[in-house]
Backbone of each chain as nested JSON, in Angstrom:
{
  "chains": [
    {"id": "A", "residues": [
      {"number": 1, "name": "MET", "atoms": {"N": [0.833, -1.206, 0.0], "CA": [0.0, 0.0, 0.0], "C": [0.869, 1.259, 0.0]}},
      {"number": 2, "name": "ARG", "atoms": {"N": [0.49, 2.245, -0.825], "CA": [1.27, 3.487, -0.903], "C": [0.683, 4.495, 0.088]}},
      {"number": 3, "name": "ILE", "atoms": {"N": [1.181, 4.454, 1.313], "CA": [0.59, 5.223, 2.406], "C": [0.904, 6.72, 2.288]}},
      {"number": 4, "name": "VAL", "atoms": {"N": [-0.098, 7.539, 2.622], "CA": [0.068, 8.993, 2.672], "C": [-0.11, 9.448, 4.115]}},
      {"number": 5, "name": "ASP", "atoms": {"N": [0.856, 10.186, 4.629], "CA": [0.744, 10.794, 5.959], "C": [0.439, 12.276, 5.759]}},
      {"number": 6, "name": "VAL", "atoms": {"N": [-0.776, 12.697, 6.133], "CA": [-1.211, 14.066, 5.819], "C": [-0.862, 15.09, 6.905]}},
      {"number": 7, "name": "TRP", "atoms": {"N": [-0.218, 14.657, 7.97], "CA": [-0.022, 15.582, 9.104], "C": [1.391, 15.435, 9.643]}},
      {"number": 8, "name": "MET", "atoms": {"N": [2.332, 16.079, 8.978], "CA": [3.725, 15.995, 9.411], "C": [4.334, 17.399, 9.487]}},
      {"number": 9, "name": "GLN", "atoms": {"N": [5.408, 17.487, 10.249], "CA": [6.28, 18.658, 10.207], "C": [7.703, 18.156, 10.067]}},
      {"number": 10, "name": "HIS", "atoms": {"N": [8.443, 18.699, 9.12], "CA": [9.888, 18.459, 9.187], "C": [10.44, 19.555, 10.083]}},
      {"number": 11, "name": "PRO", "atoms": {"N": [11.011, 19.176, 11.245], "CA": [11.319, 20.182, 12.256], "C": [12.553, 21.034, 11.951]}},
      {"number": 12, "name": "THR", "atoms": {"N": [12.405, 22.333, 12.12], "CA": [13.556, 23.224, 12.149], "C": [14.034, 23.302, 13.6]}},
      {"number": 13, "name": "ARG", "atoms": {"N": [15.211, 23.856, 13.813], "CA": [15.696, 24.001, 15.182], "C": [14.769, 24.932, 15.991]}},
      {"number": 14, "name": "ARG", "atoms": {"N": [14.289, 26.006, 15.371], "CA": [13.365, 26.925, 16.065], "C": [12.126, 26.187, 16.561]}},
      {"number": 15, "name": "PHE", "atoms": {"N": [11.685, 25.237, 15.77], "CA": [10.503, 24.461, 16.126], "C": [10.8, 23.556, 17.328]}},
      {"number": 16, "name": "LEU", "atoms": {"N": [11.943, 22.87, 17.283], "CA": [12.285, 21.926, 18.353], "C": [12.634, 22.624, 19.658]}},
      {"number": 17, "name": "GLU", "atoms": {"N": [12.958, 23.907, 19.584], "CA": [13.293, 24.652, 20.804], "C": [12.069, 25.01, 21.633]}},
      {"number": 18, "name": "GLN", "atoms": {"N": [10.877, 24.783, 21.105], "CA": [9.659, 25.164, 21.809], "C": [9.454, 24.331, 23.081]}},
      {"number": 19, "name": "PRO", "atoms": {"N": [8.855, 24.963, 24.094], "CA": [8.661, 24.268, 25.382], "C": [7.883, 22.952, 25.257]}},
      {"number": 20, "name": "PHE", "atoms": {"N": [6.998, 22.854, 24.252], "CA": [6.218, 21.611, 24.186], "C": [7.049, 20.41, 23.786]}},
      {"number": 21, "name": "PHE", "atoms": {"N": [8.317, 20.637, 23.438], "CA": [9.199, 19.508, 23.143], "C": [10.107, 19.161, 24.314]}},
      {"number": 22, "name": "GLU", "atoms": {"N": [9.936, 19.877, 25.454], "CA": [10.871, 19.695, 26.552], "C": [10.902, 18.26, 27.073]}},
      {"number": 23, "name": "SER", "atoms": {"N": [9.708, 17.664, 27.202], "CA": [9.664, 16.299, 27.723], "C": [10.34, 15.326, 26.755]}},
      {"number": 24, "name": "LEU", "atoms": {"N": [10.197, 15.604, 25.468], "CA": [10.853, 14.76, 24.458], "C": [12.37, 14.868, 24.597]}},
      {"number": 25, "name": "ARG", "atoms": {"N": [12.85, 16.101, 24.849], "CA": [14.299, 16.293, 25.009], "C": [14.813, 15.586, 26.253]}},
      {"number": 26, "name": "ARG", "atoms": {"N": [14.03, 15.676, 27.347], "CA": [14.44, 14.998, 28.581], "C": [14.497, 13.494, 28.358]}},
      {"number": 27, "name": "TRP", "atoms": {"N": [13.49, 13.029, 27.668], "CA": [13.356, 11.586, 27.432], "C": [14.511, 11.065, 26.583]}},
      {"number": 28, "name": "THR", "atoms": {"N": [14.91, 11.838, 25.581], "CA": [16.007, 11.4, 24.72], "C": [17.365, 11.87, 25.249]}},
      {"number": 29, "name": "ARG", "atoms": {"N": [17.355, 12.547, 26.427], "CA": [18.565, 13.027, 27.1], "C": [19.438, 13.894, 26.21]}},
      {"number": 30, "name": "GLN", "atoms": {"N": [18.788, 14.777, 25.526], "CA": [19.543, 15.7, 24.693], "C": [19.392, 17.11, 25.245]}},
      {"number": 31, "name": "ASP", "atoms": {"N": [20.513, 17.695, 25.62], "CA": [20.481, 19.047, 26.158], "C": [20.45, 20.061, 25.032]}},
      {"number": 32, "name": "SER", "atoms": {"N": [21.288, 19.834, 24.028], "CA": [21.305, 20.76, 22.908], "C": [20.357, 20.248, 21.826]}},
      {"number": 33, "name": "ILE", "atoms": {"N": [19.907, 21.174, 21.031], "CA": [18.928, 20.825, 20.0], "C": [19.671, 20.52, 18.699]}},
      {"number": 34, "name": "PRO", "atoms": {"N": [19.503, 19.338, 18.184], "CA": [20.202, 19.013, 16.945], "C": [19.453, 19.562, 15.731]}},
      {"number": 35, "name": "GLU", "atoms": {"N": [20.184, 19.81, 14.686], "CA": [19.554, 20.115, 13.397], "C": [19.143, 18.764, 12.808]}},
      {"number": 36, "name": "VAL", "atoms": {"N": [17.894, 18.642, 12.422], "CA": [17.426, 17.367, 11.879], "C": [17.548, 17.402, 10.357]}},
      {"number": 37, "name": "PRO", "atoms": {"N": [18.386, 16.522, 9.779], "CA": [18.496, 16.529, 8.315], "C": [17.221, 15.982, 7.673]}},
      {"number": 38, "name": "LEU", "atoms": {"N": [16.921, 16.471, 6.491], "CA": [15.713, 16.021, 5.797], "C": [15.753, 14.515, 5.55]}},
      {"number": 39, "name": "SER", "atoms": {"N": [16.983, 13.99, 5.368], "CA": [17.116, 12.547, 5.107], "C": [16.583, 11.714, 6.27]}},
      {"number": 40, "name": "LEU", "atoms": {"N": [16.652, 12.254, 7.495], "CA": [16.159, 11.506, 8.651], "C": [14.632, 11.37, 8.588]}},
      {"number": 41, "name": "THR", "atoms": {"N": [13.972, 12.438, 8.187], "CA": [12.512, 12.387, 8.041], "C": [12.123, 11.396, 6.949]}},
      {"number": 42, "name": "ILE", "atoms": {"N": [12.859, 11.414, 5.845], "CA": [12.566, 10.476, 4.753], "C": [12.816, 9.033, 5.194]}},
      {"number": 43, "name": "GLU", "atoms": {"N": [13.903, 8.815, 5.936], "CA": [14.186, 7.458, 6.437], "C": [13.09, 6.969, 7.38]}},
      {"number": 44, "name": "THR", "atoms": {"N": [12.586, 7.892, 8.203], "CA": [11.509, 7.528, 9.127], "C": [10.258, 7.112, 8.354]}},
      {"number": 45, "name": "MET", "atoms": {"N": [9.974, 7.828, 7.268], "CA": [8.85, 7.45, 6.407], "C": [9.104, 6.085, 5.775]}},
      {"number": 46, "name": "ASP", "atoms": {"N": [10.308, 5.876, 5.269], "CA": [10.652, 4.607, 4.622], "C": [10.431, 3.428, 5.563]}},
      {"number": 47, "name": "ARG", "atoms": {"N": [10.893, 3.6, 6.806], "CA": [10.793, 2.491, 7.767], "C": [9.349, 2.087, 8.022]}},
      {"number": 48, "name": "ALA", "atoms": {"N": [8.439, 3.055, 7.955], "CA": [7.023, 2.773, 8.229], "C": [6.246, 2.463, 6.954]}},
      {"number": 49, "name": "GLY", "atoms": {"N": [6.91, 2.531, 5.81], "CA": [6.203, 2.277, 4.556], "C": [5.353, 3.448, 4.098]}},
      {"number": 50, "name": "VAL", "atoms": {"N": [5.674, 4.658, 4.558], "CA": [4.952, 5.852, 4.124], "C": [5.61, 6.373, 2.85]}},
      {"number": 51, "name": "GLU", "atoms": {"N": [4.827, 6.463, 1.783], "CA": [5.391, 6.9, 0.513], "C": [5.422, 8.427, 0.396]}},
      {"number": 52, "name": "VAL", "atoms": {"N": [4.311, 9.055, 0.788], "CA": [4.159, 10.493, 0.596], "C": [3.779, 11.16, 1.913]}},
      {"number": 53, "name": "GLY", "atoms": {"N": [4.393, 12.32, 2.171], "CA": [4.057, 13.076, 3.366], "C": [3.654, 14.496, 3.028]}},
      {"number": 54, "name": "LEU", "atoms": {"N": [2.601, 14.981, 3.72], "CA": [2.249, 16.397, 3.614], "C": [2.908, 17.1, 4.797]}},
      {"number": 55, "name": "VAL", "atoms": {"N": [3.889, 17.956, 4.491], "CA": [4.637, 18.618, 5.557], "C": [4.148, 20.059, 5.698]}},
      {"number": 56, "name": "ALA", "atoms": {"N": [3.798, 20.4, 6.932], "CA": [3.186, 21.702, 7.185], "C": [4.176, 22.701, 7.746]}},
      {"number": 57, "name": "ALA", "atoms": {"N": [3.947, 23.961, 7.377], "CA": [4.628, 25.065, 8.048], "C": [3.957, 25.251, 9.418]}},
      {"number": 58, "name": "TRP", "atoms": {"N": [4.571, 26.069, 10.248], "CA": [4.054, 26.246, 11.609], "C": [4.155, 27.723, 11.96]}},
      {"number": 59, "name": "TRP", "atoms": {"N": [3.023, 28.37, 12.046], "CA": [2.998, 29.78, 12.379], "C": [2.081, 29.972, 13.571]}},
      {"number": 60, "name": "GLY", "atoms": {"N": [2.654, 30.411, 14.669], "CA": [1.868, 30.651, 15.877], "C": [1.992, 32.097, 16.284]}},
      {"number": 61, "name": "PRO", "atoms": {"N": [1.418, 32.449, 17.445], "CA": [1.487, 33.84, 17.926], "C": [2.924, 34.34, 18.068]}},
      {"number": 62, "name": "GLN", "atoms": {"N": [3.888, 33.433, 18.254], "CA": [5.287, 33.853, 18.424], "C": [6.012, 33.993, 17.089]}},
      {"number": 63, "name": "GLY", "atoms": {"N": [5.301, 33.793, 15.981], "CA": [5.928, 33.92, 14.669], "C": [6.038, 32.559, 13.985]}},
      {"number": 64, "name": "ALA", "atoms": {"N": [6.811, 32.549, 12.905], "CA": [6.937, 31.315, 12.127], "C": [8.069, 30.461, 12.684]}},
      {"number": 65, "name": "LEU", "atoms": {"N": [7.739, 29.281, 13.171], "CA": [8.763, 28.349, 13.655], "C": [9.256, 27.468, 12.515]}},
      {"number": 66, "name": "ILE", "atoms": {"N": [8.379, 27.215, 11.562], "CA": [8.761, 26.596, 10.282], "C": [8.053, 27.46, 9.246]}},
      {"number": 67, "name": "ASP", "atoms": {"N": [8.777, 28.256, 8.469], "CA": [8.056, 29.154, 7.573], "C": [7.761, 28.487, 6.232]}},
      {"number": 68, "name": "ASN", "atoms": {"N": [6.896, 29.12, 5.465], "CA": [6.426, 28.497, 4.22], "C": [7.56, 28.28, 3.215]}},
      {"number": 69, "name": "ASP", "atoms": {"N": [8.512, 29.194, 3.196], "CA": [9.63, 29.028, 2.264], "C": [10.546, 27.874, 2.684]}},
      {"number": 70, "name": "GLU", "atoms": {"N": [10.651, 27.657, 3.988], "CA": [11.423, 26.486, 4.448], "C": [10.736, 25.2, 4.002]}},
      {"number": 71, "name": "VAL", "atoms": {"N": [9.417, 25.16, 4.145], "CA": [8.673, 23.977, 3.687], "C": [8.872, 23.787, 2.184]}},
      {"number": 72, "name": "ALA", "atoms": {"N": [8.806, 24.885, 1.436], "CA": [8.997, 24.797, -0.021], "C": [10.373, 24.227, -0.354]}},
      {"number": 73, "name": "SER", "atoms": {"N": [11.375, 24.575, 0.419], "CA": [12.72, 24.049, 0.142], "C": [12.8, 22.556, 0.461]}},
      {"number": 74, "name": "PHE", "atoms": {"N": [12.087, 22.099, 1.494], "CA": [12.055, 20.65, 1.787], "C": [11.401, 19.915, 0.612]}},
      {"number": 75, "name": "VAL", "atoms": {"N": [10.314, 20.478, 0.126], "CA": [9.568, 19.838, -0.971], "C": [10.42, 19.79, -2.243]}},
      {"number": 76, "name": "ARG", "atoms": {"N": [11.157, 20.876, -2.51], "CA": [12.022, 20.896, -3.698], "C": [13.095, 19.814, -3.625]}},
      {"number": 77, "name": "GLN", "atoms": {"N": [13.555, 19.52, -2.4], "CA": [14.593, 18.495, -2.244], "C": [14.043, 17.071, -2.387]}},
      {"number": 78, "name": "GLN", "atoms": {"N": [12.735, 16.91, -2.128], "CA": [12.115, 15.572, -2.177], "C": [10.771, 15.663, -2.899]}},
      {"number": 79, "name": "PRO", "atoms": {"N": [10.772, 16.06, -4.161], "CA": [9.504, 16.367, -4.834], "C": [8.581, 15.165, -5.038]}},
      {"number": 80, "name": "HIS", "atoms": {"N": [9.113, 13.962, -4.956], "CA": [8.255, 12.785, -5.13], "C": [7.737, 12.249, -3.802]}},
      {"number": 81, "name": "ARG", "atoms": {"N": [8.269, 12.764, -2.705], "CA": [7.891, 12.246, -1.387], "C": [7.117, 13.245, -0.551]}},
      {"number": 82, "name": "LEU", "atoms": {"N": [7.332, 14.541, -0.79], "CA": [6.742, 15.56, 0.085], "C": [5.894, 16.573, -0.681]}},
      {"number": 83, "name": "PHE", "atoms": {"N": [4.8, 17.021, -0.03], "CA": [3.98, 18.126, -0.53], "C": [3.823, 19.139, 0.599]}},
      {"number": 84, "name": "GLY", "atoms": {"N": [3.72, 20.418, 0.223], "CA": [3.67, 21.47, 1.225], "C": [2.267, 21.812, 1.679]}},
      {"number": 85, "name": "VAL", "atoms": {"N": [2.151, 22.162, 2.955], "CA": [0.911, 22.694, 3.529], "C": [1.279, 24.004, 4.216]}},
      {"number": 86, "name": "ALA", "atoms": {"N": [0.536, 25.06, 3.896], "CA": [0.876, 26.399, 4.382], "C": [0.406, 26.63, 5.817]}},
      {"number": 87, "name": "SER", "atoms": {"N": [1.039, 27.615, 6.435], "CA": [0.574, 28.123, 7.719], "C": [0.705, 29.637, 7.658]}},
      {"number": 88, "name": "VAL", "atoms": {"N": [-0.247, 30.365, 8.248], "CA": [-0.24, 31.823, 8.143], "C": [-0.558, 32.467, 9.493]}},
      {"number": 89, "name": "ASP", "atoms": {"N": [-0.314, 33.775, 9.566], "CA": [-0.573, 34.551, 10.778], "C": [-2.057, 34.92, 10.828]}},
      {"number": 90, "name": "LEU", "atoms": {"N": [-2.797, 34.269, 11.706], "CA": [-4.258, 34.464, 11.756], "C": [-4.658, 35.837, 12.282]}},
      {"number": 91, "name": "THR", "atoms": {"N": [-3.729, 36.525, 12.945], "CA": [-4.085, 37.845, 13.479], "C": [-3.99, 38.918, 12.4]}},
      {"number": 92, "name": "ARG", "atoms": {"N": [-3.451, 38.581, 11.22], "CA": [-3.343, 39.536, 10.115], "C": [-3.98, 38.914, 8.872]}},
      {"number": 93, "name": "PRO", "atoms": {"N": [-5.332, 38.892, 8.871], "CA": [-6.052, 38.1, 7.865], "C": [-5.787, 38.512, 6.422]}},
      {"number": 94, "name": "MET", "atoms": {"N": [-5.62, 39.812, 6.141], "CA": [-5.389, 40.214, 4.755], "C": [-4.049, 39.682, 4.25]}},
      {"number": 95, "name": "GLU", "atoms": {"N": [-3.023, 39.83, 5.074], "CA": [-1.721, 39.293, 4.693], "C": [-1.742, 37.775, 4.636]}},
      {"number": 96, "name": "ALA", "atoms": {"N": [-2.554, 37.184, 5.522], "CA": [-2.659, 35.723, 5.545], "C": [-3.212, 35.208, 4.216]}},
      {"number": 97, "name": "VAL", "atoms": {"N": [-4.221, 35.891, 3.68], "CA": [-4.814, 35.477, 2.407], "C": [-3.803, 35.629, 1.277]}},
      {"number": 98, "name": "ARG", "atoms": {"N": [-3.07, 36.754, 1.28], "CA": [-2.042, 36.953, 0.242], "C": [-0.963, 35.872, 0.316]}},
      {"number": 99, "name": "GLU", "atoms": {"N": [-0.567, 35.55, 1.542], "CA": [0.469, 34.526, 1.712], "C": [-0.046, 33.15, 1.265]}},
      {"number": 100, "name": "LEU", "atoms": {"N": [-1.304, 32.867, 1.571], "CA": [-1.876, 31.589, 1.145], "C": [-1.895, 31.496, -0.383]}},
      {"number": 101, "name": "ARG", "atoms": {"N": [-2.294, 32.599, -1.041], "CA": [-2.286, 32.612, -2.518], "C": [-0.886, 32.341, -3.063]}},
      {"number": 102, "name": "ARG", "atoms": {"N": [0.094, 33.0, -2.461], "CA": [1.475, 32.807, -2.908], "C": [1.899, 31.338, -2.733]}},
      {"number": 103, "name": "CYS", "atoms": {"N": [1.526, 30.771, -1.593], "CA": [1.918, 29.382, -1.311], "C": [1.305, 28.413, -2.319]}},
      {"number": 104, "name": "VAL", "atoms": {"N": [0.057, 28.659, -2.697], "CA": [-0.625, 27.744, -3.62], "C": [-0.154, 27.978, -5.049]}},
      {"number": 105, "name": "ARG", "atoms": {"N": [-0.117, 29.253, -5.471], "CA": [0.175, 29.553, -6.877], "C": [1.655, 29.46, -7.21]}},
      {"number": 106, "name": "GLU", "atoms": {"N": [2.505, 29.941, -6.314], "CA": [3.939, 29.966, -6.632], "C": [4.7, 28.774, -6.066]}},
      {"number": 107, "name": "LEU", "atoms": {"N": [4.276, 28.291, -4.91], "CA": [5.034, 27.213, -4.273], "C": [4.376, 25.849, -4.462]}},
      {"number": 108, "name": "GLY", "atoms": {"N": [3.162, 25.812, -5.013], "CA": [2.504, 24.531, -5.294], "C": [1.963, 23.805, -4.071]}},
      {"number": 109, "name": "PHE", "atoms": {"N": [1.685, 24.558, -2.993], "CA": [1.197, 23.919, -1.77], "C": [-0.208, 23.347, -1.971]}},
      {"number": 110, "name": "ARG", "atoms": {"N": [-0.543, 22.356, -1.13], "CA": [-1.803, 21.621, -1.276], "C": [-2.87, 21.981, -0.263]}},
      {"number": 111, "name": "GLY", "atoms": {"N": [-2.532, 22.816, 0.707], "CA": [-3.534, 23.131, 1.717], "C": [-3.03, 24.17, 2.694]}},
      {"number": 112, "name": "LEU", "atoms": {"N": [-3.92, 24.525, 3.607], "CA": [-3.611, 25.455, 4.692], "C": [-3.949, 24.743, 5.987]}},
      {"number": 113, "name": "ARG", "atoms": {"N": [-3.057, 24.807, 6.938], "CA": [-3.374, 24.196, 8.229], "C": [-3.622, 25.274, 9.276]}},
      {"number": 114, "name": "ILE", "atoms": {"N": [-4.73, 25.141, 9.972], "CA": [-5.044, 26.032, 11.083], "C": [-5.151, 25.174, 12.345]}},
      {"number": 115, "name": "ALA", "atoms": {"N": [-4.324, 25.488, 13.334], "CA": [-4.361, 24.775, 14.61], "C": [-4.923, 25.741, 15.657]}},
      {"number": 116, "name": "PRO", "atoms": {"N": [-6.227, 25.697, 15.897], "CA": [-6.868, 26.702, 16.768], "C": [-6.257, 26.783, 18.163]}},
      {"number": 117, "name": "TRP", "atoms": {"N": [-5.842, 25.653, 18.731], "CA": [-5.327, 25.677, 20.106], "C": [-4.098, 26.563, 20.218]}},
      {"number": 118, "name": "LEU", "atoms": {"N": [-3.345, 26.648, 19.123], "CA": [-2.124, 27.446, 19.102], "C": [-2.432, 28.928, 19.311]}},
      {"number": 119, "name": "TRP", "atoms": {"N": [-3.63, 29.331, 18.924], "CA": [-4.047, 30.728, 19.02], "C": [-5.025, 30.935, 20.181]}},
      {"number": 120, "name": "GLY", "atoms": {"N": [-5.076, 29.964, 21.096], "CA": [-5.971, 30.075, 22.237], "C": [-7.427, 29.948, 21.875]}},
      {"number": 121, "name": "GLN", "atoms": {"N": [-7.708, 29.258, 20.765], "CA": [-9.086, 29.09, 20.304], "C": [-9.486, 27.617, 20.392]}},
      {"number": 122, "name": "THR", "atoms": {"N": [-10.788, 27.397, 20.463], "CA": [-11.268, 26.025, 20.377], "C": [-11.517, 25.687, 18.91]}},
      {"number": 123, "name": "SER", "atoms": {"N": [-11.667, 24.406, 18.624], "CA": [-11.845, 24.002, 17.229], "C": [-13.181, 24.467, 16.668]}},
      {"number": 124, "name": "SER", "atoms": {"N": [-14.122, 24.869, 17.542], "CA": [-15.428, 25.312, 17.049], "C": [-15.523, 26.836, 16.937]}},
      {"number": 125, "name": "SER", "atoms": {"N": [-14.455, 27.56, 17.312], "CA": [-14.536, 29.018, 17.279], "C": [-14.439, 29.539, 15.845]}},
      {"number": 126, "name": "SER", "atoms": {"N": [-15.029, 30.702, 15.593], "CA": [-15.002, 31.278, 14.259], "C": [-13.656, 31.938, 14.021]}},
      {"number": 127, "name": "CYS", "atoms": {"N": [-13.327, 32.2, 12.771], "CA": [-12.066, 32.863, 12.45], "C": [-12.001, 34.249, 13.064]}},
      {"number": 128, "name": "GLU", "atoms": {"N": [-13.162, 34.904, 13.168], "CA": [-13.193, 36.248, 13.745], "C": [-12.638, 36.254, 15.169]}},
      {"number": 129, "name": "GLY", "atoms": {"N": [-12.865, 35.141, 15.854], "CA": [-12.395, 35.047, 17.231], "C": [-10.894, 35.129, 17.361]}},
      {"number": 130, "name": "ALA", "atoms": {"N": [-10.178, 34.885, 16.263], "CA": [-8.723, 34.895, 16.323], "C": [-8.153, 36.304, 16.221]}},
      {"number": 131, "name": "ALA", "atoms": {"N": [-8.996, 37.265, 15.795], "CA": [-8.507, 38.63, 15.641], "C": [-8.339, 39.286, 17.006]}},
      {"number": 132, "name": "PRO", "atoms": {"N": [-7.304, 40.084, 17.174], "CA": [-7.079, 40.716, 18.476], "C": [-8.206, 41.696, 18.799]}},
      {"number": 133, "name": "GLY", "atoms": {"N": [-8.527, 41.812, 20.076], "CA": [-9.516, 42.778, 20.52], "C": [-10.952, 42.325, 20.351]}},
      {"number": 134, "name": "ARG", "atoms": {"N": [-11.183, 41.083, 19.983], "CA": [-12.551, 40.598, 19.85], "C": [-12.902, 39.739, 21.045]}}
    ]},
    {"id": "B", "residues": [
      {"number": 1, "name": "MET", "atoms": {"N": [-8.542, 10.044, 6.694], "CA": [-7.15, 10.163, 6.296], "C": [-6.224, 9.846, 7.465]}},
      {"number": 2, "name": "PHE", "atoms": {"N": [-5.023, 9.479, 7.131], "CA": [-4.033, 9.072, 8.121], "C": [-3.03, 10.204, 8.34]}},
      {"number": 3, "name": "GLY", "atoms": {"N": [-2.825, 10.601, 9.587], "CA": [-1.849, 11.642, 9.903], "C": [-1.21, 11.375, 11.246]}},
      {"number": 4, "name": "THR", "atoms": {"N": [0.098, 11.569, 11.325], "CA": [0.841, 11.161, 12.526], "C": [1.197, 12.302, 13.474]}},
      {"number": 5, "name": "ASN", "atoms": {"N": [1.284, 13.52, 12.943], "CA": [1.864, 14.642, 13.675], "C": [3.368, 14.445, 13.916]}},
      {"number": 6, "name": "TYR", "atoms": {"N": [4.038, 13.696, 13.019], "CA": [5.501, 13.59, 13.091], "C": [6.099, 14.991, 13.202]}},
      {"number": 7, "name": "PRO", "atoms": {"N": [7.111, 15.256, 14.002], "CA": [7.944, 14.304, 14.763], "C": [7.429, 13.982, 16.165]}},
      {"number": 8, "name": "MET", "atoms": {"N": [6.21, 14.438, 16.525], "CA": [5.692, 14.085, 17.844], "C": [5.42, 12.577, 17.924]}},
      {"number": 9, "name": "LEU", "atoms": {"N": [4.926, 12.004, 16.835], "CA": [4.653, 10.571, 16.786], "C": [5.267, 9.99, 15.513]}},
      {"number": 10, "name": "MET", "atoms": {"N": [5.647, 8.736, 15.582], "CA": [6.25, 8.065, 14.429], "C": [5.204, 7.198, 13.725]}},
      {"number": 11, "name": "ALA", "atoms": {"N": [5.257, 7.197, 12.407], "CA": [4.268, 6.445, 11.63], "C": [4.3, 4.959, 11.953]}},
      {"number": 12, "name": "SER", "atoms": {"N": [5.505, 4.424, 12.177], "CA": [5.601, 2.984, 12.463], "C": [4.774, 2.623, 13.697]}},
      {"number": 13, "name": "ALA", "atoms": {"N": [4.83, 3.481, 14.741], "CA": [4.055, 3.224, 15.956], "C": [2.56, 3.441, 15.701]}},
      {"number": 14, "name": "CYS", "atoms": {"N": [2.249, 4.477, 14.911], "CA": [0.834, 4.781, 14.632], "C": [0.153, 3.642, 13.865]}},
      {"number": 15, "name": "LEU", "atoms": {"N": [0.929, 2.943, 13.053], "CA": [0.352, 1.898, 12.199], "C": [0.243, 0.555, 12.91]}},
      {"number": 16, "name": "GLU", "atoms": {"N": [0.862, 0.467, 14.107], "CA": [0.901, -0.83, 14.795], "C": [-0.483, -1.415, 15.061]}},
      {"number": 17, "name": "GLY", "atoms": {"N": [-1.405, -0.566, 15.479], "CA": [-2.728, -1.065, 15.839], "C": [-3.707, -1.112, 14.681]}},
      {"number": 18, "name": "MET", "atoms": {"N": [-3.19, -0.876, 13.487], "CA": [-4.048, -0.75, 12.301], "C": [-4.993, -1.94, 12.108]}},
      {"number": 19, "name": "GLU", "atoms": {"N": [-4.434, -3.141, 12.208], "CA": [-5.246, -4.333, 11.919], "C": [-6.365, -4.525, 12.933]}},
      {"number": 20, "name": "SER", "atoms": {"N": [-6.124, -4.065, 14.165], "CA": [-7.144, -4.256, 15.202], "C": [-8.396, -3.416, 14.926]}},
      {"number": 21, "name": "LEU", "atoms": {"N": [-8.28, -2.435, 14.02], "CA": [-9.453, -1.623, 13.663], "C": [-10.42, -2.402, 12.769]}},
      {"number": 22, "name": "GLU", "atoms": {"N": [-9.922, -3.441, 12.126], "CA": [-10.736, -4.305, 11.256], "C": [-11.554, -3.497, 10.256]}},
      {"number": 23, "name": "LEU", "atoms": {"N": [-10.884, -2.621, 9.549], "CA": [-11.575, -1.749, 8.599], "C": [-11.997, -2.485, 7.322]}},
      {"number": 24, "name": "GLY", "atoms": {"N": [-11.335, -3.574, 7.02], "CA": [-11.553, -4.203, 5.722], "C": [-10.616, -3.573, 4.706]}},
      {"number": 25, "name": "GLU", "atoms": {"N": [-10.332, -4.301, 3.647], "CA": [-9.306, -3.854, 2.697], "C": [-9.653, -2.54, 1.994]}},
      {"number": 26, "name": "GLU", "atoms": {"N": [-10.899, -2.386, 1.587], "CA": [-11.275, -1.193, 0.831], "C": [-11.183, 0.076, 1.692]}},
      {"number": 27, "name": "ALA", "atoms": {"N": [-11.744, 0.009, 2.896], "CA": [-11.71, 1.17, 3.793], "C": [-10.274, 1.496, 4.199]}},
      {"number": 28, "name": "LYS", "atoms": {"N": [-9.489, 0.458, 4.407], "CA": [-8.098, 0.659, 4.806], "C": [-7.326, 1.366, 3.682]}},
      {"number": 29, "name": "GLN", "atoms": {"N": [-7.567, 0.937, 2.458], "CA": [-6.93, 1.549, 1.291], "C": [-7.296, 3.034, 1.187]}},
      {"number": 30, "name": "ARG", "atoms": {"N": [-8.567, 3.345, 1.431], "CA": [-9.006, 4.751, 1.376], "C": [-8.411, 5.558, 2.511]}},
      {"number": 31, "name": "PHE", "atoms": {"N": [-8.424, 4.978, 3.71], "CA": [-7.936, 5.659, 4.905], "C": [-6.442, 5.99, 4.79]}},
      {"number": 32, "name": "LEU", "atoms": {"N": [-5.651, 5.034, 4.376], "CA": [-4.198, 5.217, 4.374], "C": [-3.67, 5.892, 3.11]}},
      {"number": 33, "name": "SER", "atoms": {"N": [-4.484, 5.936, 2.035], "CA": [-3.921, 6.387, 0.772], "C": [-4.889, 7.173, -0.123]}},
      {"number": 34, "name": "ASP", "atoms": {"N": [-5.973, 6.527, -0.54], "CA": [-6.796, 7.098, -1.615], "C": [-7.467, 8.422, -1.263]}},
      {"number": 35, "name": "ASN", "atoms": {"N": [-8.011, 8.528, -0.046], "CA": [-8.708, 9.773, 0.328], "C": [-7.77, 10.97, 0.229]}},
      {"number": 36, "name": "ALA", "atoms": {"N": [-6.591, 10.832, 0.782], "CA": [-5.626, 11.938, 0.778], "C": [-5.2, 12.279, -0.649]}},
      {"number": 37, "name": "ARG", "atoms": {"N": [-4.975, 11.269, -1.47], "CA": [-4.549, 11.522, -2.854], "C": [-5.628, 12.261, -3.633]}},
      {"number": 38, "name": "ARG", "atoms": {"N": [-6.897, 11.941, -3.346], "CA": [-7.991, 12.609, -4.037], "C": [-8.164, 14.05, -3.525]}},
      {"number": 39, "name": "VAL", "atoms": {"N": [-8.273, 14.203, -2.211], "CA": [-8.557, 15.514, -1.624], "C": [-7.44, 16.517, -1.914]}},
      {"number": 40, "name": "PHE", "atoms": {"N": [-6.214, 16.095, -1.808], "CA": [-5.086, 17.019, -2.0], "C": [-4.528, 16.99, -3.422]}},
      {"number": 41, "name": "LYS", "atoms": {"N": [-5.219, 16.225, -4.297], "CA": [-4.836, 16.174, -5.729], "C": [-3.357, 15.832, -5.898]}},
      {"number": 42, "name": "LEU", "atoms": {"N": [-2.92, 14.782, -5.238], "CA": [-1.493, 14.471, -5.244], "C": [-1.03, 13.838, -6.556]}},
      {"number": 43, "name": "GLU", "atoms": {"N": [-1.928, 13.162, -7.258], "CA": [-1.504, 12.479, -8.491], "C": [-1.28, 13.45, -9.634]}},
      {"number": 44, "name": "GLU", "atoms": {"N": [-1.876, 14.654, -9.516], "CA": [-1.729, 15.624, -10.602], "C": [-0.421, 16.396, -10.531]}},
      {"number": 45, "name": "ALA", "atoms": {"N": [0.333, 16.118, -9.48], "CA": [1.573, 16.876, -9.287], "C": [2.607, 16.528, -10.339]}},
      {"number": 46, "name": "GLY", "atoms": {"N": [3.433, 17.495, -10.655], "CA": [4.458, 17.279, -11.67], "C": [5.672, 16.58, -11.126]}}
    ]}
  ]
}
């Protein structure tokens, strides 16, 4: 079976430095954060029999931990194995729409990922709720 | 569709319990592959 994993991140160092990875770092006894080569992500897919991965950018209130151009560069390096999924700044909706257009039209991305919990929202909240001052 | 949230979880571990779901071959094929390929238009890629 040619398995597709639709929910992946190829981690940048900025991403792995986030507090939500602290327990993982303790568990693997790593004090410093390693740079993860793209080949490691591909090998992990190979071992599980995953043929294609959708790798998402990660944009939260603190900024882009994996930006869309970084995702595009991962996809360019592995065009038969990876497809890009965009992430945008929900507090700046006009720029977010422009960035999404750029990601789809110029970078060939396949989707947009919104993680409401990252913005202090529930999965049932409206997009308006993400705007500051509402 | 199948998604792991890698690197938080590894696909090999996520797939371990697959057979216990008893989805049947057709549903399993859609879950692990076909649905995602259709929705995200992966076959049309260059």
